[in-house]
C-alpha positions as CSV (number, residue, x, y, z in Angstrom):
1,M,69.7,-109.8,44.9
2,L,67.4,-111.2,42.3
3,K,66.5,-109.2,39.3
4,P,62.9,-108.8,38.4
5,A,61.6,-111.0,35.6
6,D,61.9,-109.5,32.2
7,P,58.3,-108.7,31.1
8,G,57.5,-110.7,28.0
9,P,54.9,-109.9,25.4
10,E,52.2,-112.0,27.2
11,Q,52.6,-110.0,30.4
12,E,52.0,-106.7,28.7
13,R,48.5,-107.7,27.4
14,P,45.5,-106.6,29.4
15,I,43.6,-109.1,31.5
16,G,40.4,-108.6,29.5
17,E,42.1,-109.5,26.2
18,L,43.6,-112.6,27.8
19,V,40.2,-113.7,29.1
20,H,38.7,-113.0,25.7
21,Q,41.4,-115.1,24.0
22,L,40.8,-117.9,26.6
23,I,37.1,-117.9,25.9
24,E,37.6,-118.0,22.1
25,D,40.1,-120.9,22.5
26,G,37.6,-122.8,24.7
27,K,34.9,-122.3,22.1
28,A,37.2,-123.5,19.3
29,Y,38.2,-126.6,21.4
30,A,34.5,-127.4,22.2
31,Q,33.5,-127.1,18.5
32,A,36.4,-129.3,17.5
33,E,35.4,-131.9,20.1
34,L,31.8,-131.8,18.9
35,G,33.1,-132.3,15.3
36,V,35.0,-135.4,16.4
37,V,32.0,-136.8,18.2
38,K,29.8,-136.3,15.2
39,A,32.3,-138.0,12.9
40,I,32.6,-141.0,15.2
41,A,28.8,-141.3,15.5
42,A,28.4,-141.0,11.7
43,S,31.1,-143.7,11.2
44,K,29.5,-146.1,13.7
45,G,26.1,-145.4,12.2
46,K,27.2,-146.3,8.8
47,A,28.9,-149.5,10.1
48,L,25.7,-150.5,12.0
49,A,23.3,-149.9,9.1
50,L,23.6,-153.4,7.5
51,P,23.6,-155.4,10.7
52,L,20.6,-153.5,12.0
53,G,18.7,-154.2,8.7
54,M,19.6,-157.9,9.1
55,F,18.3,-157.9,12.6
56,G,15.1,-156.3,11.5
57,A,14.6,-158.9,8.8
58,A,15.4,-161.6,11.3
59,L,12.7,-160.2,13.7
60,L,10.2,-160.2,10.8
61,F,10.9,-163.9,10.0
62,A,10.8,-164.8,13.7
63,L,7.3,-163.2,14.0
64,A,6.2,-165.1,10.9
65,A,7.5,-168.3,12.5
66,I,5.7,-167.7,15.7
67,S,2.5,-166.9,13.8
68,T,2.9,-170.2,11.8
69,L,3.4,-172.1,15.1
70,A,0.4,-170.5,16.6
71,L,-1.7,-171.4,13.6
72,G,-0.5,-175.0,13.7
73,V,-1.4,-175.3,17.4
74,V,-4.9,-173.9,16.8
75,L,-5.5,-176.2,13.7
76,A,-4.2,-179.2,15.7
77,L,-6.5,-178.4,18.6
78,A,-9.5,-177.6,16.3
79,K,-9.8,-181.3,15.5
80,F,-10.4,-182.2,19.1
81,I,-12.2,-179.2,20.7
82,G,-13.6,-177.1,17.8
83,P,-12.1,-174.0,16.1
84,L,-13.3,-171.3,18.6
85,A,-12.1,-173.2,21.7
86,A,-8.8,-174.0,19.9
87,G,-8.2,-170.4,19.1
88,F,-8.9,-169.4,22.7
89,I,-6.6,-172.2,24.0
90,G,-3.8,-171.2,21.5
91,M,-4.2,-167.6,22.6
92,V,-3.9,-168.5,26.3
93,I,-0.8,-170.7,25.6
94,F,1.1,-167.9,23.7
95,A,-0.1,-165.2,26.1
96,A,1.3,-167.3,29.0
97,I,4.6,-167.6,27.2
98,A,4.7,-163.9,26.5
99,G,3.8,-163.1,30.1
100,G,6.5,-165.4,31.5
101,L,9.1,-163.8,29.3
102,G,8.0,-160.3,30.3
103,W,8.0,-161.2,34.0
104,Y,11.5,-162.7,33.7
105,G,12.7,-159.6,31.9
106,Y,11.1,-157.3,34.5
107,Q,12.8,-159.3,37.3
108,R,16.2,-159.1,35.6
109,V,15.8,-155.3,35.2
110,R,14.8,-154.9,38.9
111,R,17.7,-157.1,40.0
112,D,20.4,-155.5,37.8
113,L,19.3,-151.9,38.6
């Protein structure tokens, strides 16, 4: 016949104490995981700081280029149809481009989602 298992020190502890220990271990594990996630996020944030600054500067220069292009279009049209009409036509041209890009982006989002 089989002998009963020899009770070890873990089997002699009350259930409440084991549950408490399990909860404390779970809290410690969750805090450690949170620390790892924070460290990873901080590391990636530092790595992305310079590229994001460069993208911001590129966006600023792109806006300046578009503004210069718009001014050139208006000045070129002003010779033929007057400054007020040229400004209106230039606005319509660039608003149409912006609307087309926005519509295309909206259609892509609807299709992909």
